[in-house]
C-alpha positions as CSV (number, residue, x, y, z in Angstrom):
1,M,100.3,57.9,113.5
2,R,99.0,59.6,110.3
3,R,95.6,58.4,109.1
4,P,94.4,58.4,105.5
5,L,92.4,61.4,104.3
6,G,89.2,59.8,104.4
7,M,88.9,59.7,108.0
8,I,89.4,63.0,108.1
9,A,85.5,63.5,108.6
10,G,85.2,60.7,111.1
11,T,87.7,62.1,113.6
12,I,86.0,63.0,117.0
13,A,86.6,66.4,117.9
14,V,87.8,67.5,121.7
15,G,87.1,70.7,123.7
16,L,88.7,73.9,122.8
17,A,90.6,73.9,126.1
18,A,93.6,71.5,123.5
19,G,94.2,74.7,122.1
20,P,93.3,78.4,121.5
21,C,90.0,79.7,120.8
22,W,90.0,78.7,117.0
23,A,88.5,82.0,115.6
24,N,91.6,84.0,117.5
25,A,94.4,81.1,116.5
26,V,97.4,82.2,114.1
27,Y,99.3,79.6,112.4
28,V,103.1,79.9,111.2
29,S,105.3,77.4,109.6
30,N,108.6,76.9,110.4
31,E,110.6,76.0,107.4
32,K,113.7,74.8,108.8
33,D,112.6,72.8,112.3
34,N,109.4,71.0,110.7
35,T,106.9,73.0,113.2
36,I,103.9,75.2,113.3
37,T,104.1,77.7,115.6
38,V,100.4,78.5,116.8
39,L,99.1,82.0,118.8
40,D,96.7,83.7,119.9
41,S,96.3,87.3,118.2
42,K,94.3,88.8,120.9
43,T,97.1,88.2,123.6
44,M,99.7,87.6,120.8
45,E,101.3,85.0,122.6
46,V,102.8,81.4,121.9
47,V,100.3,78.5,122.4
48,R,102.1,76.0,121.2
49,T,103.9,74.3,118.9
50,V,102.8,71.3,116.5
51,N,105.3,69.0,114.5
52,V,104.8,68.6,110.8
53,G,106.4,67.2,108.0
54,Q,109.8,68.3,106.4
55,R,109.9,72.1,105.3
56,P,106.7,73.4,106.0
57,R,106.2,76.3,104.0
58,G,102.7,77.3,102.3
59,I,100.0,77.3,105.1
60,T,96.3,78.1,104.6
61,V,93.1,77.1,106.8
62,S,90.0,75.8,105.8
63,H,86.7,78.3,105.7
64,D,85.2,76.8,108.2
65,G,88.2,76.2,110.5
66,K,88.6,73.1,111.3
67,H,91.4,72.1,109.2
68,I,95.1,73.3,108.8
69,Y,96.8,73.1,105.2
70,V,100.4,72.7,105.3
71,C,102.6,72.3,102.5
72,A,105.3,69.6,103.6
73,S,108.0,70.4,100.5
74,D,110.5,68.0,101.3
75,D,107.6,65.5,102.0
76,D,105.7,66.4,98.3
77,T,102.7,66.6,100.7
78,V,100.0,68.9,101.7
79,E,99.0,67.9,105.2
80,V,95.8,68.1,106.7
81,I,96.0,68.9,110.8
82,D,92.5,68.7,113.1
83,S,92.9,72.7,114.3
84,T,91.6,71.8,117.8
85,T,93.6,68.8,118.7
86,F,96.3,69.9,116.2
87,E,97.1,66.1,114.6
88,I,97.9,65.3,111.3
89,V,94.9,63.3,110.2
90,G,95.4,63.1,106.5
91,S,97.4,64.2,103.3
92,L,96.2,66.0,100.4
93,P,98.1,64.8,97.3
94,S,100.6,67.2,95.0
95,G,103.3,67.2,93.0
96,P,107.0,67.3,94.2
97,D,107.8,70.1,96.2
98,P,104.6,71.6,97.0
99,E,105.2,75.6,97.7
100,L,102.7,77.5,97.7
101,F,98.7,77.3,97.6
102,V,95.3,78.7,97.7
103,L,92.1,77.9,98.4
104,S,89.2,78.3,96.4
105,P,86.5,80.4,98.0
106,D,84.3,77.7,98.3
107,G,86.8,76.5,99.9
108,S,86.6,72.7,97.9
109,T,89.2,73.2,95.3
110,L,93.1,73.3,96.2
111,Y,95.6,75.5,94.2
112,V,99.0,74.0,94.1
113,A,102.0,74.9,92.6
114,N,105.0,72.3,92.4
115,E,108.2,74.0,91.5
116,D,110.1,71.0,90.7
117,D,107.9,69.6,88.2
118,N,106.8,73.0,86.6
119,L,102.9,72.2,87.7
120,V,100.1,73.5,89.1
121,T,98.1,70.6,90.6
122,V,94.2,71.1,91.2
123,V,92.7,68.9,94.3
124,N,88.9,68.8,95.4
125,V,89.5,68.6,99.5
126,A,86.5,66.6,100.0
127,K,87.7,63.4,98.0
128,G,91.4,63.8,98.0
129,N,92.3,63.3,94.7
130,V,93.8,65.2,91.7
131,L,91.5,66.9,89.2
132,A,93.9,68.2,87.4
133,E,97.3,68.8,86.7
134,I,98.2,72.3,84.7
135,P,101.5,72.7,83.0
136,V,102.8,76.5,83.9
137,G,106.0,78.0,83.8
138,V,109.5,77.3,85.3
139,E,109.7,76.8,88.7
140,P,105.8,77.8,89.7
141,E,105.4,79.4,93.5
142,G,102.9,82.8,93.8
143,M,99.2,81.5,93.8
144,G,96.4,83.8,93.9
145,I,92.4,83.4,93.4
146,S,89.8,86.1,92.3
147,P,87.0,86.6,95.0
148,D,84.6,84.6,92.4
149,G,86.8,81.9,92.2
150,K,86.9,81.8,88.2
151,T,90.6,82.7,87.4
152,M,93.7,81.4,89.2
153,V,96.5,83.1,88.7
154,N,100.2,81.3,89.2
155,T,103.9,82.8,88.8
156,S,106.8,81.3,87.6
157,E,110.2,82.3,89.0
158,T,112.7,81.1,85.9
159,T,109.8,82.5,83.5
160,N,109.1,85.4,84.9
161,M,105.7,85.6,84.0
162,A,102.2,85.4,85.7
163,H,99.7,82.9,84.2
164,F,95.8,83.2,83.9
165,I,94.1,80.3,84.5
166,D,90.4,79.4,84.4
167,T,89.2,77.7,86.8
168,A,86.3,76.1,84.8
169,T,88.5,74.3,82.3
170,H,92.1,74.7,83.9
171,E,93.3,76.2,80.7
172,I,95.5,78.7,81.0
173,T,94.2,81.7,79.1
174,D,96.7,84.8,79.4
175,N,100.7,84.8,80.0
176,V,101.6,88.2,81.5
177,L,105.5,89.0,81.5
178,V,106.6,90.7,84.7
179,D,109.9,91.4,86.4
180,S,112.7,88.7,87.8
181,R,111.7,86.2,89.8
182,P,107.6,86.7,90.6
183,R,107.1,85.2,94.3
184,F,103.4,85.9,94.8
185,A,100.0,86.9,93.7
186,E,97.2,88.9,95.2
187,F,94.0,90.0,94.0
188,K,92.2,93.3,95.0
189,P,89.3,92.6,96.8
190,D,87.0,93.5,94.1
191,G,88.4,91.3,91.4
192,S,90.1,94.5,89.1
193,Q,93.9,93.5,89.8
194,V,96.0,91.1,90.8
195,W,99.7,92.4,92.5
196,I,102.5,90.3,91.7
197,S,105.9,90.7,93.4
198,A,109.4,90.1,91.9
199,E,112.0,89.3,94.2
200,I,115.2,90.1,91.9
201,G,113.3,92.7,89.8
202,G,112.4,94.8,93.4
203,T,108.9,95.5,91.9
204,V,105.7,94.9,92.4
205,S,103.5,94.6,88.8
206,V,99.9,95.9,88.8
207,I,98.2,93.8,86.1
208,D,94.5,94.7,85.0
209,N,92.2,91.6,85.8
210,A,90.2,92.6,82.7
211,K,92.7,93.5,80.3
212,R,95.6,91.0,81.5
213,E,98.3,93.1,81.4
214,V,100.1,95.6,83.4
215,V,98.8,99.0,84.2
216,H,101.5,99.8,86.9
217,K,104.9,99.1,87.9
218,I,105.8,99.8,91.7
219,T,109.2,100.6,93.0
220,F,111.0,100.8,96.3
221,E,113.7,103.3,97.9
222,I,115.1,102.8,101.4
223,Q,117.8,105.2,102.3
224,G,121.0,103.5,103.3
225,L,120.3,100.2,101.5
226,R,121.4,98.8,98.3
227,S,118.4,98.5,95.7
228,E,119.5,94.9,95.7
229,A,118.2,94.3,99.6
230,I,114.8,95.0,98.5
231,Q,113.1,91.8,97.7
232,P,109.5,92.3,97.4
233,V,107.6,88.7,98.4
234,G,104.8,88.7,100.5
235,V,101.6,91.2,99.2
236,R,98.3,91.7,101.2
237,I,95.7,94.5,100.0
238,S,93.1,95.5,103.1
239,A,89.4,94.5,102.1
240,D,88.3,98.1,101.6
241,G,90.7,97.9,98.8
242,K,92.7,101.1,99.5
243,K,96.0,100.3,101.4
244,A,98.2,97.3,100.5
245,Y,101.3,95.9,102.2
246,V,104.7,94.3,100.1
247,A,107.0,92.4,102.4
248,L,110.6,93.5,101.3
249,G,112.4,90.2,102.1
250,P,116.1,91.1,103.3
251,A,115.6,94.7,103.7
252,N,113.3,93.9,106.8
253,R,110.4,96.0,106.1
254,V,107.3,96.3,105.0
255,A,106.2,98.8,103.1
256,V,102.6,100.4,102.5
257,V,101.5,101.2,99.8
258,N,98.6,103.5,98.6
259,A,96.5,101.1,96.3
260,E,94.7,103.7,94.7
261,T,97.7,106.4,94.1
262,Y,100.2,103.4,93.9
263,E,102.4,105.5,96.0
264,V,104.8,103.7,99.1
265,E,103.5,106.0,101.6
266,K,105.6,104.4,104.6
267,Y,108.5,101.2,105.9
268,I,107.8,99.3,108.5
269,L,110.9,97.8,110.8
270,V,110.3,94.4,111.5
271,G,112.4,91.5,111.9
272,Q,115.4,90.2,109.3
273,R,114.3,88.5,106.0
274,V,110.4,89.6,106.4
275,W,108.6,87.2,104.0
276,Q,105.1,86.8,103.8
277,L,102.1,88.3,105.7
278,A,98.0,87.9,106.7
279,F,95.4,90.3,108.5
280,T,94.0,89.0,111.3
281,Q,89.9,88.6,110.3
282,D,89.2,92.4,111.4
283,G,91.7,93.5,109.4
284,K,93.5,95.7,112.4
285,T,96.4,93.5,112.6
286,L,99.0,92.8,109.9
287,I,101.4,89.4,111.0
288,S,104.8,89.2,109.2
289,T,107.0,86.3,109.2
290,N,110.7,87.0,109.6
291,G,112.7,84.2,108.8
292,L,116.1,85.6,110.0
293,S,115.0,86.3,113.0
294,N,113.1,83.7,114.1
295,D,110.2,85.7,115.0
296,I,106.9,87.3,113.7
297,T,105.2,91.1,114.1
298,F,102.3,92.1,114.6
299,I,101.6,95.5,113.4
300,D,98.6,97.7,113.5
301,T,96.7,98.9,110.7
302,D,95.8,101.9,111.8
303,T,98.7,103.5,112.7
304,D,100.9,101.3,110.7
305,E,103.7,100.7,113.6
306,P,104.8,97.6,114.8
307,I,103.3,96.4,118.3
308,K,105.4,93.4,119.2
309,S,107.4,90.7,118.1
310,V,107.3,87.0,119.1
311,T,109.8,84.3,118.9
312,V,108.5,81.3,116.7
313,G,110.2,78.2,115.7
314,A,113.6,78.3,113.2
315,L,112.7,80.0,109.7
316,P,109.2,81.1,109.6
317,W,108.0,81.0,106.1
318,G,104.5,80.8,106.0
319,V,101.2,82.5,108.3
320,A,97.9,82.2,108.2
321,V,94.7,83.0,110.3
322,A,91.8,81.5,111.2
323,P,88.3,82.5,110.2
324,N,85.7,84.0,112.5
């Protein structure tokens, strides 16, 4: 039985034998079969499968590792899962069809993109209440937040914009036009840039965070593939800011980009329809979700070679890694 959010603090923890050591845990949301797959990042093996709400997509972990947050898109809610017992212990409010979200650096606030009502919902995690609803463009999805927590960026798929939002005032300060169907926003670790993927445009726009303008566009070419099959979605940038990885959707590859020169250095062949990406905490491994092949791929970030692919649930969408 699902318990109200107010009971989260009173949940009795059980031993870590109920699941993997939480510091090694990888959580994958499976959009089609309404589950989360839990894996151990060290053994690269499935530990268990957890039933969740309908059409889980966005997924993240609280900074203390105790709770997993999941966008149950067709239930119009964000579910809260205990990372030790894997029970649903509460929920957080959101607008209709939450798809992606981002947690503030201090862990207190969740910013949720609500695709159906063109809003970003700002939620106080501890109290479980809505702090603000911010009108944005049509079909908001991508969510990124600056390392200092002062700026949040939302992308709107149909408006083709990156909206820069002041987290203190909850007001949009800048709108930057990017290419068609922007899906993801990722800040560099130093906060100087935000990278926006455009699924239909086939590009990644690099936006200067101070000037709020596009300073470079990264394009992709893969021999033997039509350009329309190369659809950038998930983006992750290494902790040293030197290397970026871009999931290329039905191209079935992850692009390796020099984040200083913007040159594409390599394409890594993974599973079918690669969607989202996440680093392990040590940065030595990157994990991709491959929707149509129902698996994830572990990638060595030193060699940029795939290590292992592991079958998970149906239509894996999001991936999150527990903190150390």
